C-alpha positions as CSV (number, residue, x, y, z in Angstrom):
1,M,0.0,0.0,0.0
2,L,2.7,2.5,1.0
3,K,4.7,1.7,-2.2
4,N,1.6,2.5,-4.3
5,I,1.0,5.8,-2.4
6,L,4.6,6.7,-2.8
7,T,4.5,6.0,-6.5
8,N,1.4,8.0,-6.9
9,E,3.0,11.0,-5.1
10,A,6.1,10.7,-7.3
11,I,4.0,10.8,-10.5
12,K,2.1,13.8,-9.2
13,A,5.3,15.6,-8.4
14,L,6.8,14.8,-11.9
15,Y,3.7,16.2,-13.6
16,K,3.9,19.6,-11.8
17,K,5.9,22.3,-13.6
18,R,7.1,23.8,-10.3
19,T,9.2,20.7,-9.7
20,Y,11.5,21.6,-12.5
21,I,11.9,25.3,-11.8
22,S,15.1,25.0,-9.7
23,F,16.7,22.6,-12.2
24,I,15.9,24.8,-15.2
25,L,17.1,27.9,-13.4
26,L,20.4,26.4,-12.4
27,T,20.9,24.8,-15.9
28,F,20.9,28.3,-17.5
29,L,22.3,30.4,-14.7
30,V,25.4,28.4,-13.8
31,P,27.1,28.5,-17.3
32,L,26.4,32.3,-17.5
33,I,28.2,32.9,-14.3
34,I,31.1,30.6,-15.3
35,L,31.4,32.6,-18.6
36,A,31.5,35.8,-16.5
37,I,34.2,34.4,-14.2
38,G,36.3,33.3,-17.2
39,D,35.9,36.7,-18.9
40,G,37.0,38.5,-15.7
41,A,39.8,36.2,-14.8
42,D,42.6,38.8,-15.0
43,Y,40.7,41.2,-12.7
44,M,39.7,38.5,-10.3
45,E,43.3,37.1,-10.0
46,S,44.7,40.6,-9.4
47,R,42.2,41.0,-6.5
48,I,43.1,37.5,-5.1
49,Y,46.9,37.9,-5.4
50,G,46.9,41.6,-4.2
51,Q,50.5,42.6,-3.6
52,L,51.9,39.1,-3.8
53,K,52.8,39.6,-7.4
54,D,55.3,42.3,-6.3
55,S,57.2,39.6,-4.3
56,F,56.6,36.4,-6.2
57,I,56.6,35.3,-9.8
58,V,53.2,33.8,-10.6
59,I,53.0,31.2,-13.4
60,G,49.7,30.1,-14.9
61,S,46.2,31.0,-14.0
62,I,44.2,30.0,-10.9
63,T,40.9,30.6,-12.7
64,N,39.6,27.1,-13.4
65,G,36.6,25.0,-13.0
66,Y,37.2,24.3,-9.3
67,L,37.5,28.0,-8.4
68,S,34.4,28.9,-10.5
69,S,32.4,26.1,-8.8
70,Y,33.6,27.3,-5.3
71,L,32.5,30.9,-6.1
72,I,29.2,29.9,-7.6
73,I,28.2,27.8,-4.6
74,A,29.3,30.6,-2.3
75,I,27.2,33.1,-4.3
76,L,24.0,31.0,-4.8
77,I,23.9,29.0,-1.5
78,S,21.9,31.7,0.2
79,Q,19.2,31.4,-2.5
80,M,18.9,27.6,-2.2
81,P,16.5,27.8,0.8
82,F,14.0,29.4,-1.4
83,L,14.3,26.8,-4.1
84,S,14.1,24.0,-1.5
85,T,10.6,25.3,-0.5
86,I,9.1,25.0,-4.0
87,V,7.8,21.5,-3.7
88,A,7.5,21.3,0.1
89,S,5.2,24.4,0.2
90,E,2.5,22.9,-2.1
91,I,2.7,19.2,-1.6
92,V,0.2,19.2,1.3
93,S,-1.5,22.6,1.2
94,G,-2.3,22.0,-2.5
95,E,-4.3,18.9,-1.5
96,Y,-6.3,21.1,0.9
97,S,-7.1,23.7,-1.7
98,K,-8.1,21.1,-4.3
99,G,-10.1,19.0,-1.8
100,T,-8.4,15.8,-2.9
101,F,-7.8,14.7,0.8
102,R,-11.5,14.0,1.0
103,M,-11.2,11.3,-1.7
104,Y,-7.9,10.0,-0.2
105,L,-9.3,9.6,3.3
106,S,-12.6,8.1,2.2
107,R,-10.4,5.0,1.5
108,S,-8.8,2.7,4.0
109,V,-5.5,4.6,3.9
110,S,-4.0,6.1,7.1
111,R,-3.0,9.7,7.3
112,N,0.5,8.8,8.4
113,K,1.1,6.8,5.2
114,I,-0.2,9.6,3.1
115,L,2.0,12.2,4.8
116,F,5.0,10.0,5.0
117,S,4.9,9.4,1.2
118,K,4.7,13.2,0.7
119,F,7.6,13.7,3.1
120,I,9.8,11.2,1.3
121,I,9.1,13.0,-2.1
122,V,10.0,16.4,-0.6
123,Q,13.4,15.0,0.8
124,I,14.2,13.2,-2.4
125,Y,13.6,16.4,-4.3
126,T,15.8,18.4,-1.9
127,I,18.7,15.9,-2.1
128,L,18.5,15.7,-6.0
129,M,18.3,19.5,-6.2
130,M,21.4,20.0,-4.1
131,L,23.2,17.1,-5.9
132,F,22.4,18.8,-9.2
133,F,23.5,22.2,-7.9
134,V,26.9,21.2,-6.6
135,F,28.0,18.6,-9.2
136,Y,26.4,20.2,-12.3
137,T,28.3,23.4,-11.3
138,L,31.5,21.4,-10.9
139,I,31.2,19.4,-14.2
140,V,30.3,22.5,-16.3
141,G,33.0,24.6,-14.6
142,C,35.7,22.0,-15.3
143,L,34.5,21.5,-18.9
144,M,34.5,25.2,-19.6
145,L,37.6,26.4,-17.6
146,G,39.6,23.2,-17.1
147,V,41.0,22.0,-13.8
148,G,43.9,23.0,-11.5
149,D,44.7,23.9,-8.0
150,L,42.0,25.7,-5.9
151,A,42.8,29.0,-4.2
152,V,40.7,29.9,-1.2
153,F,40.9,32.2,1.8
154,H,41.6,30.5,5.1
155,K,44.0,32.2,7.4
156,G,45.4,33.9,4.4
157,L,45.6,32.6,0.8
158,L,45.4,28.8,0.8
159,F,46.2,26.7,-2.3
160,L,44.6,23.2,-2.4
161,P,46.3,20.8,-4.8
162,Q,44.1,19.3,-7.6
163,E,44.1,15.8,-6.1
164,D,42.8,17.2,-2.7
165,I,39.7,18.9,-4.0
166,L,36.9,16.6,-5.2
167,W,36.3,15.0,-1.8
168,R,35.9,18.5,-0.3
169,F,33.1,19.3,-2.8
170,F,31.4,16.1,-1.7
171,I,31.7,17.2,2.0
172,A,30.3,20.6,1.0
173,F,27.4,18.9,-0.7
174,I,26.6,16.9,2.4
175,I,26.8,19.9,4.7
176,S,24.6,22.2,2.5
177,T,22.1,19.4,1.9
178,L,21.6,18.8,5.6
179,V,20.8,22.5,6.0
180,M,18.3,22.4,3.0
181,I,16.7,19.3,4.4
182,A,16.0,21.2,7.7
183,T,14.6,24.1,5.6
184,S,12.3,21.9,3.5
185,S,11.2,20.1,6.6
186,L,10.1,23.4,8.1
187,C,8.2,24.4,5.0
188,F,6.7,20.9,4.9
189,M,5.4,21.3,8.4
190,L,3.9,24.7,7.6
191,S,2.3,23.2,4.5
192,T,0.3,20.9,6.8
193,I,-1.1,24.0,8.5
194,Y,-2.0,26.4,5.7
195,K,-4.3,25.8,2.7
196,N,-2.2,27.9,0.3
197,S,1.3,27.3,-0.8
198,V,2.5,31.0,-0.6
199,T,2.3,31.3,3.2
200,P,4.6,28.4,4.0
201,I,7.2,29.9,1.6
202,I,7.0,33.3,3.1
203,I,7.3,32.1,6.7
204,T,10.1,29.7,5.9
205,I,12.2,32.3,4.0
206,S,11.5,34.8,6.8
207,A,12.8,32.3,9.4
208,V,15.9,31.7,7.3
209,F,16.4,35.5,6.9
210,I,16.1,36.1,10.7
211,G,18.3,33.2,11.5
212,S,20.9,34.4,9.0
213,A,20.8,37.9,10.5
214,I,21.4,36.4,14.0
215,S,24.5,34.6,12.7
216,F,26.0,37.8,11.2
217,I,25.2,40.3,14.0
218,P,28.0,40.2,16.6
219,I,25.9,40.4,19.8
220,P,26.7,38.1,22.7
221,L,23.1,36.9,22.9
222,F,23.0,36.1,19.2
223,E,26.4,34.4,19.3
224,A,25.1,32.1,22.1
225,I,22.0,31.2,20.2
226,N,23.4,30.8,16.8
227,P,25.1,27.3,17.2
228,F,21.7,25.9,18.0
229,L,20.0,27.2,14.8
230,F,20.3,25.4,11.5
231,T,20.2,28.7,9.7
232,G,23.6,29.5,11.2
233,Y,25.2,26.8,9.1
234,I,24.1,27.8,5.6
235,D,27.6,28.9,4.6
236,L,29.4,26.2,6.6
237,F,30.2,24.4,3.3
238,L,33.2,26.7,3.2
239,A,34.7,24.8,6.1
240,A,35.1,21.8,3.7
241,F,37.9,23.8,2.0
242,F,39.7,24.7,5.2
243,D,43.0,23.0,6.1
244,P,42.6,21.3,8.4
245,V,38.9,20.6,8.0
246,P,37.0,21.5,11.3
247,W,35.3,18.2,11.7
248,D,34.0,19.0,15.2
249,I,32.0,22.0,13.8
250,I,30.7,19.9,10.9
251,I,29.6,17.1,13.3
252,E,27.9,19.7,15.5
253,A,26.1,21.2,12.5
254,T,25.0,17.7,11.4
255,F,23.4,17.0,14.7
256,V,21.7,20.4,14.9
257,C,20.2,20.1,11.4
258,L,19.0,16.5,12.0
259,I,17.4,17.5,15.3
260,W,15.6,20.4,13.8
261,S,14.5,18.3,10.8
262,G,13.2,15.7,13.3
263,I,11.3,18.4,15.3
264,F,9.7,19.8,12.1
265,T,8.8,16.3,10.8
266,I,7.2,15.1,14.1
267,S,5.3,18.4,14.4
268,A,4.0,17.9,10.8
269,F,2.7,14.5,11.5
270,Y,1.0,15.7,14.8
271,L,-0.6,18.7,13.1
272,F,-1.7,16.7,10.1
273,N,-3.4,14.1,12.3
274,K,-5.2,16.8,14.3
275,K,-6.2,18.7,11.2
276,E,-9.9,18.8,10.3
277,I,-9.7,18.0,6.6
278,L,-13.3,18.7,5.9
279,S,-13.2,22.2,7.4
C-alpha cells in the first residue's frame, strides 16, 4: 500500500511544472556565471593575489573549474533555501485547496502513510536539487575552464592541490544538503497547517532570513543562540575547504540540522493528524 501511495506522489510531483523550476534555473544560470568568471579572470586574479605579485613570480592561472564552482556555490547557496521550498510548500497545502484529501481519506488509507509518502518525495527532491546544484556546477565549470589547484581564503591565501579537491566538494554537498533538508522540513510542516502554498514559503524564508541575521550580528546573545539554529550553518560548506577541516564543527552542524529536521517532521505528523480535513 505504501509503495503505491509513494509511486502516486512521485508521479504527481513529476507532472507539476514547479518541480523543474530550480533545475531549469540552475541549468541556464550556472554557465552564464562561469562565462562571466572566465571573462573577468585577470581582474579576479589581481584581486586575489593583491600585492603578492610584487614579491613572487606567478606562473599560470588560478581561474579554473574548481574555483568557479567554489565561487558559484558561495554566491548561490543563500538562494537555495527558497528553491528548497518550491515542492514542500505545495505538496500538502495543494491537496487542501483542491479538496483531494476527502477522496484520499474516504479509502482505508492512514493519514500517516499519506503524509510519510509526501515527506519522502520532498526530501528526495531536496537531495536531488542539491546534488544537481553542486555537481552540475562542478562538471560544467571543469569543462569550460579546465582543472587545476584551488585558491581559497583561510588564514590567508590557501592553495589546495588538484588531487585534494573533489572529496571536499562532496563534503560541501553533504553539509549544504543537511541545511536544506531542515529548511524543506520546516516548509513541509507549515504546508500541513495552511491551505495555500504561498504562506509556507513566506514564513520559511522569513525564518531563514532572521536566522541568518542572527548569525551575522556580533551580539553576545545572538552568538550564544546561533550554534543551536540550523540557519547558522548555511555557509558552513566553506569549512570543507579549510586546512585542516574542522570536523568538530561539521559534526555539530549535522546533529543540529538533523534535530531540527526531526522536530519539524514530528510536528508535521502531529498537526496533520489533528487537522480537520473537511473544514
